[in-house]
C-alpha positions as CSV (number, residue, x, y, z in Angstrom):
1,X,3.4,-17.3,16.9
2,X,4.8,-16.7,20.9
3,X,8.4,-15.5,18.7
4,X,7.3,-13.5,16.0
5,X,4.4,-11.3,18.1
6,X,7.9,-10.7,20.4
7,X,10.0,-9.4,17.6
8,X,7.1,-7.7,16.7
9,X,7.5,-5.7,20.3
10,X,10.8,-5.4,20.2
11,X,11.1,-4.6,16.2
12,X,8.3,-1.7,17.4
13,X,10.6,-0.3,20.6
14,X,13.5,0.0,18.3
15,X,11.7,1.6,15.2
16,X,10.3,4.4,17.9
17,X,14.3,4.7,19.1
18,X,15.1,5.8,15.6
19,X,12.2,8.2,15.5
20,X,13.6,9.8,18.1
21,X,17.2,9.6,17.7
22,X,16.7,10.8,14.2
23,X,18.1,7.8,12.2
24,X,15.9,7.8,9.7
25,X,17.0,7.3,6.5
26,X,15.3,10.0,3.3
27,X,15.3,9.5,-0.1
28,X,17.6,10.9,-1.7
29,X,16.6,10.0,-5.3
30,X,17.0,13.8,-7.5
31,X,14.5,11.9,-10.7
32,X,12.5,14.1,-11.9
33,X,9.0,12.6,-13.4
34,X,8.1,14.7,-16.0
35,X,5.1,13.9,-18.6
36,X,4.5,10.5,-16.1
37,X,1.5,9.4,-14.3
38,X,1.6,8.3,-11.2
39,X,-2.3,6.6,-9.6
40,X,-2.5,7.0,-5.3
41,X,-5.0,5.4,-4.0
42,X,-5.8,7.2,-0.8
43,X,-4.2,10.0,-1.6
44,X,-6.3,12.6,0.4
45,X,-4.4,12.3,3.8
46,X,-1.1,10.7,5.2
47,X,1.3,9.5,3.9
48,X,-0.5,9.4,0.4
49,X,-1.0,12.9,0.1
50,X,2.4,13.8,1.2
51,X,3.8,11.1,-1.6
52,X,1.7,13.0,-4.3
53,X,2.9,16.2,-2.6
54,X,6.3,15.3,-3.8
55,X,5.4,13.9,-6.9
56,X,4.2,17.0,-8.2
57,X,7.2,18.7,-7.2
58,X,9.7,16.5,-9.4
59,X,6.8,17.2,-12.4
60,X,4.1,14.1,-12.5
61,X,0.8,14.0,-13.4
62,X,-0.9,12.7,-10.5
63,X,-4.6,11.2,-9.9
64,X,-5.9,10.3,-6.5
65,X,-8.5,7.6,-5.7
66,X,-10.4,8.0,-2.3
67,X,-13.5,7.2,-0.7
68,X,-14.2,10.3,0.4
69,X,-14.2,12.5,-2.8
70,X,-15.2,15.7,-0.7
71,X,-12.1,15.1,1.2
72,X,-10.0,14.6,-2.2
73,X,-10.5,17.6,-3.5
74,X,-10.0,19.6,-0.2
75,X,-6.4,17.6,-0.5
76,X,-6.2,18.6,-3.8
77,X,-7.0,22.4,-2.7
78,X,-4.4,22.1,0.4
79,X,-1.5,20.1,-2.4
80,X,-2.0,23.3,-5.2
81,X,-1.6,25.7,-2.1
82,X,2.1,24.2,-1.8
83,X,2.8,24.5,-5.6
84,X,0.9,26.4,-7.8
85,X,2.0,24.2,-11.0
86,X,0.7,21.1,-9.2
87,X,-0.9,18.6,-12.2
88,X,-3.1,16.3,-9.8
89,X,-7.1,15.1,-9.9
90,X,-8.6,12.7,-7.5
91,X,-11.3,10.2,-8.6
92,X,-13.6,8.4,-6.6
93,X,-13.0,5.2,-4.9
94,X,-13.5,3.0,-2.5
95,X,-11.0,-0.4,-2.1
96,X,-14.1,-1.4,-0.5
97,X,-16.3,-1.7,-3.2
98,X,-15.0,-4.2,-6.5
99,X,-17.7,-2.4,-8.2
100,X,-16.3,0.6,-7.6
101,X,-12.5,-0.4,-7.9
102,X,-13.5,-1.4,-11.8
103,X,-15.6,2.2,-12.3
104,X,-12.2,3.3,-11.4
105,X,-10.3,1.1,-13.0
106,X,-12.3,1.5,-16.3
107,X,-12.3,5.3,-15.7
108,X,-8.4,5.0,-16.0
109,X,-8.5,3.4,-19.1
110,X,-10.6,5.8,-20.7
111,X,-9.1,8.8,-19.5
112,X,-5.1,8.3,-19.9
113,X,-3.4,6.4,-22.4
114,X,-0.4,5.0,-19.4
115,X,0.5,4.4,-16.2
116,X,4.1,4.9,-15.1
117,X,3.9,4.8,-10.9
118,X,0.8,3.1,-9.1
119,X,1.0,3.3,-5.5
120,X,-1.2,1.2,-3.7
121,X,-1.2,3.0,-0.3
122,X,-5.2,3.3,0.8
123,X,-5.9,1.0,4.1
124,X,-7.9,0.3,7.4
125,X,-6.6,-0.9,10.2
126,X,-7.7,-2.7,13.6
127,X,-11.8,-1.9,12.8
128,X,-14.1,-3.3,14.4
129,X,-15.7,-7.2,12.8
130,X,-16.9,-5.9,9.7
131,X,-17.4,-6.8,6.0
132,X,-17.2,-4.8,2.8
133,X,-19.8,-3.9,0.1
134,X,-19.1,-7.4,-1.5
135,X,-19.1,-9.4,2.0
136,X,-15.6,-10.0,2.4
137,X,-13.7,-9.3,6.5
138,X,-13.0,-5.6,5.8
139,X,-9.3,-5.0,6.4
140,X,-8.6,-8.0,3.2
141,X,-11.2,-7.0,0.8
142,X,-9.5,-2.8,1.4
143,X,-6.3,-3.6,2.0
144,X,-5.2,-7.1,-0.8
145,X,-8.5,-7.9,-2.9
146,X,-8.9,-3.9,-3.6
147,X,-5.0,-3.5,-4.8
148,X,-4.9,-6.8,-6.3
149,X,-8.2,-5.8,-8.5
150,X,-6.9,-2.9,-9.5
151,X,-3.9,-3.8,-9.9
152,X,-4.2,-6.1,-12.5
153,X,-7.2,-4.1,-14.0
154,X,-4.6,-1.8,-15.6
155,X,-2.3,-3.6,-16.3
156,X,-2.8,-3.0,-19.5
157,X,-2.2,0.4,-18.2
158,X,1.0,-0.4,-16.7
159,X,2.3,-2.1,-20.1
160,X,2.6,0.7,-22.7
161,X,4.8,2.5,-19.6
162,X,8.1,2.4,-20.4
163,X,8.6,1.2,-17.4
164,X,6.3,1.6,-14.5
165,X,6.4,0.6,-10.7
166,X,3.5,-1.0,-8.6
167,X,4.3,-0.2,-4.9
168,X,1.8,-2.3,-2.6
169,X,2.3,-0.2,0.9
170,X,2.4,-3.3,3.8
171,X,3.4,-3.1,7.4
172,X,5.4,-5.2,9.8
173,X,2.4,-6.4,11.2
174,X,3.1,-9.2,8.7
175,X,5.3,-10.6,11.0
176,X,2.2,-12.3,13.0
177,X,0.1,-12.8,10.6
178,X,-0.9,-15.8,8.5
179,X,-3.2,-16.3,6.0
180,X,-6.3,-17.9,6.6
181,X,-7.1,-20.2,3.6
182,X,-9.6,-22.3,5.3
183,X,-11.1,-18.9,6.4
184,X,-10.3,-15.9,4.7
185,X,-12.8,-13.9,6.6
186,X,-12.4,-14.8,9.4
187,X,-15.9,-16.1,10.5
188,X,-17.3,-18.4,13.1
189,X,-15.2,-16.4,16.3
190,X,-11.5,-16.8,14.4
191,X,-11.9,-12.8,13.8
192,X,-9.8,-10.2,16.0
193,X,-8.5,-6.7,14.6
194,X,-4.7,-7.8,14.9
195,X,-5.3,-11.3,13.6
196,X,-6.9,-9.2,10.5
197,X,-4.9,-6.5,10.0
198,X,-1.5,-8.7,9.8
199,X,-3.5,-11.4,7.2
200,X,-3.9,-8.2,5.4
201,X,-0.3,-7.4,5.3
202,X,1.2,-10.4,4.3
203,X,-1.1,-10.9,1.5
204,X,0.2,-7.7,0.2
205,X,3.5,-8.0,0.5
206,X,2.5,-12.2,-1.3
207,X,1.0,-10.3,-3.6
208,X,4.3,-8.0,-4.3
209,X,5.9,-11.2,-4.8
210,X,4.3,-13.6,-6.7
211,X,2.9,-10.0,-9.4
212,X,7.6,-9.8,-9.9
213,X,6.9,-13.8,-11.0
214,X,4.2,-13.8,-13.2
215,X,5.6,-11.0,-15.2
216,X,9.1,-12.4,-15.1
217,X,12.6,-10.5,-14.5
218,X,12.6,-8.7,-18.4
219,X,8.8,-7.0,-18.0
220,X,8.9,-3.8,-17.9
221,X,6.5,-3.4,-14.6
222,X,8.4,-4.1,-11.1
223,X,6.7,-4.3,-7.7
224,X,7.9,-3.5,-4.5
225,X,6.6,-3.5,-0.8
226,X,7.7,-1.9,1.9
227,X,6.8,-0.9,6.2
228,X,6.3,2.9,6.1
229,X,7.2,2.8,9.7
230,X,5.6,4.2,13.1
231,X,3.9,7.3,11.8
232,X,1.5,10.3,13.3
233,X,-2.0,9.7,11.1
234,X,-5.4,8.8,10.6
235,X,-5.0,4.5,10.4
236,X,-5.6,3.7,13.6
237,X,-8.9,5.4,13.6
238,X,-10.1,2.4,14.6
239,X,-7.4,1.5,18.1
240,X,-9.8,1.7,20.9
241,X,-11.0,5.2,22.4
242,X,-9.5,4.1,26.1
243,X,-5.5,3.4,24.8
244,X,-5.5,6.0,21.9
245,X,-4.4,8.6,24.9
246,X,-1.7,6.5,26.1
247,X,-0.4,5.9,22.7
248,X,-0.9,9.8,22.0
249,X,1.3,10.9,25.0
250,X,3.8,8.5,25.8
251,X,4.7,7.6,22.2
252,X,3.9,10.5,19.8
253,X,6.9,12.3,20.5
254,X,8.4,9.0,19.4
255,X,6.0,8.5,16.1
256,X,7.1,9.7,12.7
257,X,5.9,12.9,11.2
258,X,4.1,12.2,7.8
259,X,7.0,14.2,5.5
260,X,9.6,10.8,7.0
261,X,6.5,8.7,7.0
262,X,6.5,9.3,3.3
263,X,10.2,8.0,2.9
264,X,10.0,5.1,2.2
265,X,7.2,4.8,-0.6
266,X,9.2,7.9,-2.1
267,X,12.4,5.4,-2.2
268,X,10.3,3.1,-3.9
269,X,9.4,4.9,-6.2
270,X,11.5,7.6,-7.5
271,X,15.6,5.0,-6.4
272,X,17.2,4.8,-9.7
273,X,18.8,1.6,-8.5
274,X,16.3,-0.5,-8.1
275,X,15.3,-0.6,-11.9
276,X,16.7,-4.1,-11.5
277,X,14.8,-5.0,-8.0
278,X,11.1,-6.8,-8.3
279,X,9.0,-8.3,-5.8
280,X,11.2,-7.6,-2.4
281,X,10.4,-5.2,0.5
282,X,11.6,-2.3,2.0
283,X,12.0,-0.1,5.0
284,X,13.4,2.7,5.6
285,X,15.0,3.6,2.1
286,X,16.5,-0.1,1.9
287,X,15.8,-2.9,0.7
288,X,15.5,-6.3,3.9
289,X,16.7,-9.4,2.4
290,X,15.8,-11.6,6.4
291,X,12.6,-11.5,6.4
292,X,9.7,-13.8,8.3
293,X,9.3,-17.4,6.8
294,X,5.8,-16.5,6.3
295,X,6.5,-13.5,3.8
296,X,8.3,-15.4,1.9
297,X,6.4,-18.5,1.1
298,X,5.7,-18.4,-3.3
299,X,3.1,-21.6,-2.5
300,X,1.4,-19.8,-1.1
301,X,2.2,-16.8,-2.5
302,X,0.5,-18.4,-5.4
303,X,-1.8,-20.2,-3.3
304,X,-3.3,-17.2,-2.4
305,X,-3.2,-15.3,-5.7
306,X,-5.3,-17.9,-7.4
307,X,-7.7,-17.7,-4.5
308,X,-7.6,-13.6,-5.2
309,X,-8.7,-14.2,-8.1
310,X,-11.1,-16.8,-7.8
311,X,-12.9,-14.4,-5.3
312,X,-12.9,-11.2,-7.4
313,X,-13.8,-12.8,-10.1
314,X,-11.1,-12.0,-12.3
315,X,-11.5,-11.8,-16.2
316,X,-9.5,-14.1,-17.0
317,X,-7.0,-12.4,-19.6
318,X,-6.4,-10.9,-16.2
319,X,-4.6,-13.4,-14.7
320,X,-0.7,-13.5,-15.5
321,X,-1.6,-16.9,-16.2
């Protein structure tokens, strides 16, 4: 654990230096998305909003799901100001509520004939020891279980696309993550904000890996997880108030802009060469092959899948058994 913490610190410093020196890659794909349907969770702010804008500029119909419908409507207005031709709508989605996720998926199924790209972008980071509407630890319940249920609930729509992609926005925080199968909600004093966050981000990667395995290599759906970079977003709103000014003023100028922070998500959504890859992890617009062992543990990935199915009470026909 200490080694992975030290590596995380070192890698974070390396990332900040790359940001400062302008060495970050950009998505170079010219792929158009005319007549394609894209669903983005958390598309009302940060890199989700920037991703939504960029995909509308490529001709996609974009649906953003967010908890605060008013903020979502404002985001749609902002995007339409930048792209008058944008085909974009907002729907209410609270990933910390399984009933909200099911309602969102049901409405999509009623209104759309297919989904070509699903971007599981929304998340909560380093929050206090909160619980979701269904009693799960907030970060695991929102970042993983909400997206797990959403993805499998719209699987039929993804299958109707000629080539569909599922993109899970994770984080390098997975380095220090551990899936606590015996205490998944980190109760009885086991919780800390970073432990909860890193567990949820590791879960994103293991979910991607197991989803790809269950779909199989000949399926028309491919899955990707990614680290977007160290970015100036609202995600760190729960970082202690005393620390925020230090981070903002000492490291702020070394953090990625929202526009740069969206590049790896765009790469996973648009890069044609990824048609032949699935279940893998990306950072700075390229595939990362040397992962920590916790992120390549297929036994844990399968065990997490089965646990997640049970926790969200997934219908048998959606389990991809």
